[in-house]
C-alpha positions in Angstrom: 78.7 92.7 45.4 76.2 93.0 42.3 73.8 95.7 40.8 70.5 94.9 39.4 68.8 95.2 36.4 68.5 99.4 37.0 71.7 99.8 37.6 71.2 100.1 41.4 72.7 98.5 44.1 76.1 98.3 45.8 79.0 97.9 43.0 82.3 96.9 44.2 85.6 99.4 45.7 88.3 99.6 46.2 90.3 97.3 49.1 89.6 99.1 52.7 86.4 101.0 51.5 82.5 100.4 52.0 80.8 100.1 48.6 78.5 102.8 47.0 75.1 104.3 48.5 72.4 103.5 47.0 69.0 104.5 47.0 67.9 102.6 50.5 70.8 104.4 51.6 70.5 107.0 50.5 67.1 107.4 51.7 67.6 106.3 55.0 70.1 108.7 55.4 67.3 111.1 54.7 65.0 110.2 57.1 68.0 109.9 59.9 68.1 113.6 58.9 64.9 114.1 59.3 64.6 112.6 63.0 67.8 114.0 64.2 67.2 117.6 63.5 64.0 117.9 64.8 64.0 116.0 68.2 62.3 118.3 70.7 64.4 116.8 73.4 67.7 118.1 72.0 66.6 121.4 69.0 69.6 122.5 67.5 72.1 123.3 70.2 74.3 120.7 69.7 78.0 119.8 68.8 79.0 118.6 65.7 79.5 115.7 67.0 77.6 114.8 69.4 75.2 115.8 66.2 77.0 113.7 63.8 77.1 110.6 66.6 72.9 110.5 67.1 72.9 110.4 63.9 75.5 107.5 63.1 73.4 105.5 66.4 69.9 106.0 64.4 71.3 105.3 61.0 73.1 102.1 62.4 70.1 100.8 64.0 68.0 101.0 61.1 70.0 99.8 58.5 69.4 97.1 56.9 72.1 96.4 54.8 74.7 94.8 56.4 77.7 97.6 54.7 79.4 99.6 57.4 78.7 103.6 57.2 81.1 105.7 59.5 80.7 108.9 60.6 83.4 110.7 58.1 81.2 108.8 55.5 77.4 109.5 56.2 79.2 113.6 56.8 80.2 112.6 53.5 77.3 111.9 51.9 75.4 114.2 53.4 77.0 116.7 52.0 76.2 115.5 48.5 72.8 115.5 49.0 72.5 118.4 50.9 74.1 120.5 48.3 72.6 118.6 45.5 69.2 119.8 47.0 70.3 122.9 48.1 71.1 123.8 44.2 67.4 122.1 42.2 65.6 125.0 45.7 67.7 126.9 43.9 66.3 125.8 40.8 63.0 125.5 42.1 62.4 129.6 43.1 64.2 130.4 40.1 60.8 128.6 38.4 58.2 130.3 40.3 59.2 133.4 40.0 
């Protein structure tokens, strides 16, 4: 796989693993979280398996990269993104005070 001039894109990964998540993949995952977590017909009262099944289904439908992402991979990447967002929000709150 190739990387563009800004250093974004897909890079080679060890055999059996998909490439790194691109910015487009991250944005899709964030939009997927917004759509699935705010669905009023389902709400927050669902099992972890049902929630991540819906996340994967939505991600797969809108994924144009052609790279298959497992449910476990999506959960792991979302954990990283969510952690970084919470850290940023804590810093923002400290600045606001």
